[in-house]
C-alpha positions in Angstrom: -64.4 131.9 48.5 -61.7 134.4 47.6 -59.0 132.3 49.4 -60.2 129.1 47.5 -60.0 130.9 44.2 -56.6 132.4 45.0 -55.3 129.0 46.1 -56.6 127.5 42.9 -54.9 130.2 40.8 -51.6 129.7 42.6 -51.7 125.9 42.2 -52.6 126.3 38.5 -49.5 128.5 38.0 -47.3 125.9 39.7 -49.0 123.1 37.7 -48.3 124.9 34.4 -44.6 125.1 35.3 -44.6 121.4 36.2 -46.2 120.5 33.0 -43.5 122.4 31.1 -40.8 120.2 32.7 -39.9 121.8 36.0 -39.8 119.1 38.8 -41.9 119.1 41.9 -38.7 118.8 44.0 -37.0 121.9 42.5 -36.3 124.6 45.0 -38.5 127.2 43.4 -41.5 124.9 43.2 -41.0 123.8 46.8 -40.8 127.4 47.9 -44.0 128.2 45.9 -45.8 125.3 47.5 -44.6 126.4 50.9 -45.8 129.9 50.2 -49.3 128.5 49.5 -49.5 127.0 53.0 -51.0 130.0 54.8 -53.5 130.5 52.0 -54.4 126.8 52.2 -54.9 127.1 55.9 -57.3 130.1 55.5 -59.1 128.4 52.6 -59.5 125.1 54.4 -60.8 126.8 57.5 -63.3 128.8 55.5 -64.4 125.8 53.4 -64.8 123.5 56.4 -67.0 126.0 58.1 -69.7 125.9 55.5 -71.9 123.7 57.7 -71.9 126.4 60.3 -73.6 129.1 58.2 -76.5 130.6 60.0 -77.4 133.9 58.3 -79.8 133.7 55.4 -77.3 135.7 53.3 -74.5 133.3 54.1 -76.7 130.3 53.3 -77.8 131.9 50.0 -74.3 132.8 49.0 -73.1 129.2 49.7 -76.0 127.8 47.7 -75.2 130.0 44.7 -71.5 129.0 44.8 -71.9 125.4 45.9 -70.8 123.9 42.5 -67.8 126.1 42.2 -66.8 125.4 45.8 -67.1 121.7 45.3 -65.1 121.8 42.1 -62.3 123.9 43.7 -62.1 121.8 46.8 -62.1 118.6 44.8 -59.1 119.8 42.8 -57.3 120.8 45.9 -57.9 117.4 47.5 -56.7 115.7 44.3 -53.3 117.4 44.5 -52.9 116.9 48.2 -53.4 120.5 49.1 -56.5 119.6 51.2 -56.8 116.3 53.0 -58.8 113.5 51.5 -60.5 113.0 54.9 -61.9 116.3 56.1 -61.7 115.1 59.7 -57.9 114.9 59.5 -57.3 118.7 59.1 -54.6 120.3 57.2 -51.1 118.8 57.5 -48.2 120.7 59.1 -46.2 122.7 56.6 -43.4 120.2 55.8 -45.9 117.3 55.4 -48.1 119.6 53.3 -45.2 120.2 50.9 -44.4 116.5 50.7 -48.1 115.6 50.2 -48.4 118.0 47.3 -45.1 116.8 45.7 -46.1 113.1 46.2 -49.6 113.5 44.8 -48.3 115.3 41.7 -45.6 112.7 41.2 -48.3 110.0 41.4 -50.4 111.9 38.9 -47.4 112.1 36.4 -46.8 108.4 36.8 -50.4 107.5 36.2 -50.5 109.8 33.2 -47.4 108.2 31.8 -48.8 104.7 32.3 -52.0 105.7 30.6 -50.2 107.1 27.6 -48.1 104.0 27.4 -51.2 101.8 27.5 -52.9 103.9 24.8 -49.7 103.8 22.6 -49.6 100.0 23.0 -53.2 99.4 22.1 -53.6 102.1 19.4 -50.1 102.7 17.9 -51.8 104.2 14.7 -53.4 107.0 16.8 -50.9 107.5 19.7 -47.3 107.7 18.5 
């Protein structure tokens, strides 16, 4: 759980920089994404092991945190940090970096397309 939260915090910090105009291919962002890789490995191993919980305390903890875990892992999948198909496993470091960059670029493109569509249909609201 701690690794998931830390990973989410790291990605949020990178995401804020990207929203302020820094590019996903900048050296500093690429380095920060690369620095997330060991944490992503630990978080992915921990989150994929949830079905192996056996102790009553572990099961109770998971049940209490289920919603938060699902939300965090969903966000990490959305941005390519975790694989879409859990059976694939986490990508190698270089591919991991490219996946995150590509997913974020796709997100920006879809956001721009949506804004353009809204401006076209509602020019009085979206200028």
